[in-house]
C-alpha positions as a Markdown table, in Angstrom:
| # | Residue | x | y | z |
|---|---|---|---|---|
| 1 | Met | 0.0 | -0.1 | 0.0 |
| 2 | Ser | 1.4 | 3.3 | -1.0 |
| 3 | Lys | 2.0 | 6.1 | 1.7 |
| 4 | Pro | -0.6 | 8.9 | 1.4 |
| 5 | Leu | 0.7 | 12.1 | 0.1 |
| 6 | Ser | 1.5 | 14.9 | 2.6 |
| 7 | Pro | -0.9 | 17.9 | 2.6 |
| 8 | Phe | 2.1 | 20.1 | 3.1 |
| 9 | Arg | 4.0 | 18.9 | 0.1 |
| 10 | Tyr | 3.4 | 22.1 | -2.0 |
| 11 | Phe | 4.4 | 24.5 | 0.8 |
| 12 | His | 8.0 | 25.7 | 1.5 |
| 13 | Ser | 7.1 | 26.4 | 5.2 |
| 14 | Ser | 7.6 | 23.6 | 7.7 |
| 15 | Pro | 4.4 | 21.7 | 8.9 |
| 16 | Glu | 5.1 | 22.8 | 12.4 |
| 17 | Leu | 5.0 | 26.3 | 11.5 |
| 18 | Ile | 1.8 | 25.9 | 9.7 |
| 19 | Arg | 0.2 | 24.1 | 12.6 |
| 20 | Glu | 1.4 | 26.8 | 15.0 |
| 21 | Val | -0.3 | 29.5 | 12.9 |
| 22 | Val | -3.6 | 27.7 | 12.4 |
| 23 | Met | -3.7 | 27.0 | 16.2 |
| 24 | Leu | -3.0 | 30.6 | 17.1 |
| 25 | Tyr | -5.7 | 31.9 | 14.8 |
| 26 | Leu | -8.4 | 29.3 | 15.7 |
| 27 | Arg | -7.7 | 28.8 | 19.4 |
| 28 | Phe | -7.3 | 32.4 | 20.6 |
| 29 | Pro | -9.4 | 35.5 | 19.9 |
| 30 | Leu | -6.8 | 37.0 | 17.5 |
| 31 | Ser | -7.2 | 38.8 | 14.1 |
| 32 | Leu | -5.1 | 37.8 | 11.0 |
| 33 | Arg | -2.8 | 40.9 | 11.7 |
| 34 | Asn | -2.5 | 40.0 | 15.3 |
| 35 | Val | -1.2 | 36.6 | 14.4 |
| 36 | Glu | 1.1 | 38.3 | 11.9 |
| 37 | Asp | 2.6 | 40.5 | 14.6 |
| 38 | Leu | 3.0 | 37.6 | 17.0 |
| 39 | Leu | 5.0 | 35.5 | 14.4 |
| 40 | Phe | 7.1 | 38.5 | 13.6 |
| 41 | Glu | 8.2 | 38.8 | 17.2 |
| 42 | Arg | 9.2 | 35.1 | 17.1 |
| 43 | Gly | 11.2 | 35.7 | 13.9 |
| 44 | Tyr | 8.7 | 34.7 | 11.2 |
| 45 | Asp | 7.9 | 37.3 | 8.6 |
| 46 | Leu | 4.5 | 36.3 | 7.2 |
| 47 | Cys | 1.8 | 38.3 | 5.7 |
| 48 | His | -1.7 | 38.2 | 7.2 |
| 49 | Glu | -3.0 | 36.9 | 3.9 |
| 50 | Thr | -0.8 | 33.8 | 4.4 |
| 51 | Val | -2.5 | 33.2 | 7.7 |
| 52 | Arg | -6.0 | 33.4 | 6.0 |
| 53 | Leu | -4.7 | 31.0 | 3.3 |
| 54 | Trp | -3.3 | 28.5 | 5.8 |
| 55 | Trp | -6.4 | 28.3 | 8.1 |
| 56 | Asn | -8.7 | 28.0 | 5.1 |
| 57 | Arg | -6.6 | 25.2 | 3.7 |
| 58 | Phe | -5.6 | 23.3 | 6.7 |
| 59 | Gly | -8.2 | 24.2 | 9.2 |
| 60 | Pro | -10.9 | 21.9 | 7.9 |
| 61 | Leu | -8.2 | 19.1 | 7.5 |
| 62 | Phe | -7.1 | 19.3 | 11.1 |
| 63 | Ala | -10.8 | 19.6 | 12.3 |
| 64 | Ala | -11.7 | 16.5 | 10.4 |
| 65 | Asp | -9.0 | 14.5 | 12.2 |
| 66 | Ile | -10.3 | 15.7 | 15.6 |
| 67 | Arg | -14.0 | 15.1 | 14.6 |
| 68 | Arg | -13.2 | 11.6 | 13.5 |
| 69 | Arg | -11.8 | 10.7 | 16.9 |
| 70 | Leu | -14.8 | 12.3 | 18.7 |
| 71 | Val | -17.2 | 10.4 | 16.5 |
| 72 | Asn | -15.5 | 7.2 | 17.3 |
| 73 | Arg | -15.5 | 7.9 | 20.9 |
| 74 | Met | -19.2 | 8.9 | 20.9 |
| 75 | Arg | -20.2 | 5.7 | 19.2 |
| 76 | Gly | -19.1 | 3.8 | 22.3 |
| 77 | Phe | -21.5 | 5.5 | 24.6 |
| 78 | Arg | -24.9 | 3.9 | 25.2 |
| 79 | His | -26.4 | 6.4 | 27.5 |
| 80 | Trp | -25.5 | 10.0 | 26.8 |
| 81 | Lys | -27.4 | 13.4 | 26.7 |
| 82 | Cys | -27.4 | 15.8 | 23.8 |
| 83 | His | -28.0 | 19.5 | 24.3 |
| 84 | Leu | -29.4 | 21.6 | 21.4 |
| 85 | Asp | -29.4 | 25.3 | 21.1 |
| 86 | Glu | -29.3 | 28.2 | 18.6 |
| 87 | Met | -27.8 | 31.6 | 18.6 |
| 88 | Tyr | -28.0 | 34.8 | 16.5 |
| 89 | Val | -25.0 | 35.6 | 14.3 |
| 90 | Lys | -24.8 | 38.7 | 12.1 |
| 91 | Arg | -23.7 | 38.0 | 8.6 |
| 92 | Asn | -23.2 | 41.0 | 6.3 |
| 93 | Gly | -25.8 | 42.9 | 8.2 |
| 94 | Glu | -28.3 | 40.1 | 8.2 |
| 95 | Met | -29.1 | 38.0 | 11.3 |
| 96 | Val | -28.7 | 34.3 | 10.7 |
| 97 | Tyr | -28.9 | 31.3 | 13.1 |
| 98 | Leu | -26.0 | 29.1 | 14.3 |
| 99 | Trp | -27.3 | 25.8 | 15.7 |
| 100 | Arg | -25.1 | 23.7 | 18.1 |
| 101 | Ala | -25.3 | 20.2 | 19.4 |
| 102 | Val | -23.3 | 19.6 | 22.6 |
| 103 | Asp | -22.8 | 16.3 | 24.4 |
| 104 | His | -22.9 | 15.5 | 28.2 |
| 105 | Glu | -19.2 | 16.4 | 28.6 |
| 106 | Gly | -19.4 | 19.8 | 26.9 |
| 107 | Glu | -18.0 | 18.6 | 23.6 |
| 108 | Ile | -19.4 | 20.5 | 20.5 |
| 109 | Leu | -20.7 | 17.8 | 18.3 |
| 110 | Glu | -22.3 | 19.9 | 15.5 |
| 111 | Ser | -22.4 | 23.4 | 14.2 |
| 112 | Tyr | -25.1 | 24.2 | 11.5 |
| 113 | Val | -25.9 | 27.6 | 10.0 |
| 114 | Thr | -29.4 | 28.5 | 8.6 |
| 115 | Arg | -31.2 | 31.7 | 7.6 |
| 116 | Lys | -34.4 | 30.7 | 9.3 |
| 117 | Arg | -35.3 | 29.1 | 12.7 |
| 118 | Asp | -38.4 | 27.0 | 11.6 |
| 119 | Lys | -39.2 | 23.4 | 11.6 |
| 120 | Ser | -37.3 | 22.5 | 8.4 |
| 121 | Ala | -34.1 | 24.1 | 9.6 |
| 122 | Ala | -34.4 | 22.2 | 13.1 |
| 123 | Leu | -35.2 | 19.0 | 11.4 |
| 124 | Ala | -32.2 | 19.2 | 9.1 |
| 125 | Phe | -30.0 | 20.1 | 12.1 |
| 126 | Val | -31.1 | 17.3 | 14.3 |
| 127 | Lys | -30.9 | 14.8 | 11.5 |
| 128 | Lys | -27.4 | 15.9 | 10.7 |
| 129 | Ala | -26.3 | 15.7 | 14.4 |
| 130 | Leu | -27.9 | 12.2 | 15.2 |
| 131 | Lys | -26.8 | 10.7 | 12.0 |
| 132 | Arg | -23.1 | 11.4 | 12.6 |
| 133 | His | -23.0 | 10.9 | 16.4 |
| 134 | Gly | -25.6 | 8.3 | 17.0 |
| 135 | Lys | -28.9 | 8.3 | 19.0 |
| 136 | Ala | -28.9 | 10.2 | 22.3 |
| 137 | Glu | -30.7 | 8.8 | 25.3 |
| 138 | Thr | -32.1 | 12.3 | 26.1 |
| 139 | Ile | -32.2 | 15.4 | 23.9 |
| 140 | Val | -32.3 | 18.7 | 25.9 |
| 141 | Thr | -33.6 | 21.8 | 24.2 |
| 142 | Asp | -35.1 | 25.3 | 25.0 |
| 143 | Gly | -38.7 | 26.3 | 24.4 |
| 144 | Leu | -38.3 | 26.8 | 20.7 |
| 145 | Arg | -41.5 | 25.3 | 19.0 |
| 146 | Ser | -39.4 | 24.2 | 16.0 |
| 147 | Tyr | -37.8 | 21.4 | 18.2 |
| 148 | Pro | -40.9 | 19.5 | 19.2 |
| 149 | Ala | -42.2 | 19.7 | 15.6 |
| 150 | Ala | -38.9 | 18.2 | 14.4 |
| 151 | Met | -38.8 | 15.7 | 17.1 |
| 152 | Arg | -42.3 | 14.5 | 16.3 |
| 153 | Glu | -41.5 | 13.9 | 12.7 |
| 154 | Leu | -38.3 | 11.9 | 13.8 |
| 155 | Gly | -40.1 | 10.0 | 16.4 |
| 156 | Asn | -38.0 | 11.4 | 19.2 |
| 157 | Glu | -40.5 | 13.5 | 21.0 |
| 158 | Asp | -40.5 | 11.2 | 24.0 |
| 159 | Arg | -36.8 | 11.6 | 24.6 |
| 160 | Arg | -37.0 | 15.4 | 24.6 |
| 161 | Asp | -36.4 | 17.2 | 27.9 |
| 162 | Val | -37.2 | 21.0 | 28.4 |
| 163 | Gly | -36.6 | 22.9 | 31.6 |
| 164 | Arg | -35.2 | 25.9 | 33.3 |
| 165 | Trp | -31.3 | 25.8 | 33.2 |
| 166 | Leu | -31.2 | 22.3 | 31.9 |
| 167 | Asn | -29.7 | 23.7 | 28.6 |
| 168 | Asn | -26.9 | 25.8 | 30.1 |
| 169 | Arg | -24.3 | 23.4 | 28.8 |
| 170 | Ala | -25.3 | 24.2 | 25.1 |
| 171 | Glu | -25.7 | 28.0 | 25.9 |
| 172 | Asn | -22.3 | 28.2 | 27.5 |
| 173 | Ser | -20.7 | 26.6 | 24.3 |
| 174 | His | -21.6 | 29.9 | 22.5 |
| 175 | Leu | -19.2 | 32.0 | 24.7 |
| 176 | Ser | -15.9 | 31.0 | 23.0 |
| 177 | Phe | -17.5 | 31.7 | 19.5 |
| 178 | Arg | -18.7 | 35.0 | 20.7 |
| 179 | Arg | -15.2 | 36.1 | 21.7 |
| 180 | Arg | -13.9 | 34.9 | 18.5 |
| 181 | Glu | -16.6 | 36.6 | 16.4 |
| 182 | Arg | -15.7 | 40.1 | 17.9 |
| 183 | Ala | -12.1 | 39.6 | 16.9 |
| 184 | Met | -13.1 | 38.8 | 13.3 |
| 185 | Leu | -15.5 | 41.8 | 13.1 |
| 186 | Arg | -18.3 | 39.6 | 11.9 |
| 187 | Phe | -18.9 | 37.5 | 8.8 |
| 188 | Arg | -19.7 | 38.3 | 5.2 |
| 189 | Gln | -20.8 | 35.0 | 3.7 |
| 190 | Met | -22.8 | 32.0 | 5.0 |
| 191 | Lys | -20.2 | 29.6 | 3.6 |
| 192 | Thr | -17.4 | 31.3 | 5.5 |
| 193 | Leu | -19.5 | 31.4 | 8.7 |
| 194 | Gln | -20.3 | 27.6 | 8.5 |
| 195 | Lys | -16.8 | 26.6 | 7.8 |
| 196 | Phe | -15.3 | 28.7 | 10.6 |
| 197 | Ala | -17.9 | 27.6 | 13.1 |
| 198 | Ser | -17.3 | 23.9 | 12.4 |
| 199 | Val | -13.5 | 24.2 | 12.4 |
| 200 | His | -13.5 | 26.4 | 15.5 |
| 201 | Ala | -15.8 | 23.9 | 17.4 |
| 202 | Ser | -13.3 | 21.1 | 16.7 |
| 203 | Val | -10.3 | 23.0 | 17.8 |
| 204 | His | -12.0 | 24.3 | 20.9 |
| 205 | Asn | -13.0 | 20.6 | 21.8 |
| 206 | His | -9.4 | 19.6 | 21.4 |
| 207 | Phe | -7.9 | 22.2 | 23.7 |
| 208 | Ser | -10.8 | 22.4 | 26.2 |
| 209 | Gln | -9.2 | 20.7 | 29.3 |
| 210 | Glu | -11.7 | 21.8 | 31.9 |
| 211 | Arg | -9.0 | 23.2 | 34.0 |
| 212 | His | -11.5 | 24.4 | 36.8 |
| 213 | Leu | -12.4 | 20.8 | 37.5 |
| 214 | Val | -9.0 | 19.3 | 37.9 |
| 215 | Asp | -5.8 | 20.0 | 39.8 |
| 216 | Arg | -2.9 | 21.8 | 38.3 |
| 217 | Gln | -0.7 | 18.8 | 37.6 |
| 218 | Thr | -3.5 | 16.9 | 35.9 |
| 219 | Tyr | -4.3 | 20.0 | 33.7 |
| 220 | Lys | -0.5 | 20.3 | 32.8 |
| 221 | Leu | -0.4 | 16.7 | 31.6 |
| 222 | Arg | -3.7 | 17.0 | 29.6 |
| 223 | Arg | -2.5 | 20.3 | 28.0 |
| 224 | Ser | 0.8 | 18.7 | 27.0 |
| 225 | Ala | -1.0 | 15.6 | 25.5 |
| 226 | Ala | -3.3 | 18.0 | 23.5 |
| 227 | Leu | -0.4 | 19.9 | 22.1 |
| 228 | Ala | 1.4 | 16.6 | 21.1 |
| 229 | Glu | -1.6 | 15.3 | 19.3 |
| 230 | Trp | -2.0 | 18.7 | 17.5 |
| 231 | Gln | 1.5 | 18.5 | 16.2 |
| 232 | Ala | 0.8 | 14.9 | 14.9 |
| 233 | Leu | -2.3 | 16.0 | 12.9 |
| 234 | Ala | -2.3 | 15.3 | 9.1 |
| 235 | Ser | 1.2 | 14.0 | 9.5 |
């Protein structure tokens, strides 16, 4: 069997530098020019358009590797809870909706962008999330009427759970994206918003170590392991 071709084969820069640039831009609330300035201080003279090119080219590639591991892990759970929620996002002056599916551990499973918040949008989102990650024992949502209509059509209405504060896990998952959105000064195209939301969710999952729940030594070990795994992506 022939060895798969390296995705970095047409680039003169090292894979380590490319991974570092993509991580800085996606993990932290930095603009393209902020990343350019940070790299210049470290001795790398790159244009901000190079940062844009690299995250567009390699961001989805890295996110696919992370998502594949998450899907394989989720398939092993028999009893797990899925949280669904939607948020407003401004795109070129127009309000659109970003739907998120979050598991019982706070991992962002799916991000889906639509122009409307009706039954058809909710149905497409729920189908996409459950098809990729498997059926959840309980599906927690807010009071949006589109959810019960979509669940009724899928035959999952008996597994839906609604209540005050029950969906805080999904609502808190929006915070990291909101911080990132402010640094990017909004979005102009639906395609770009969908792409960035999906890639950012995977990177956030990879580096989210829940440092407030573990001791310092455990957190350092987990952080080192996450960085080591990141350096091995697409290698």
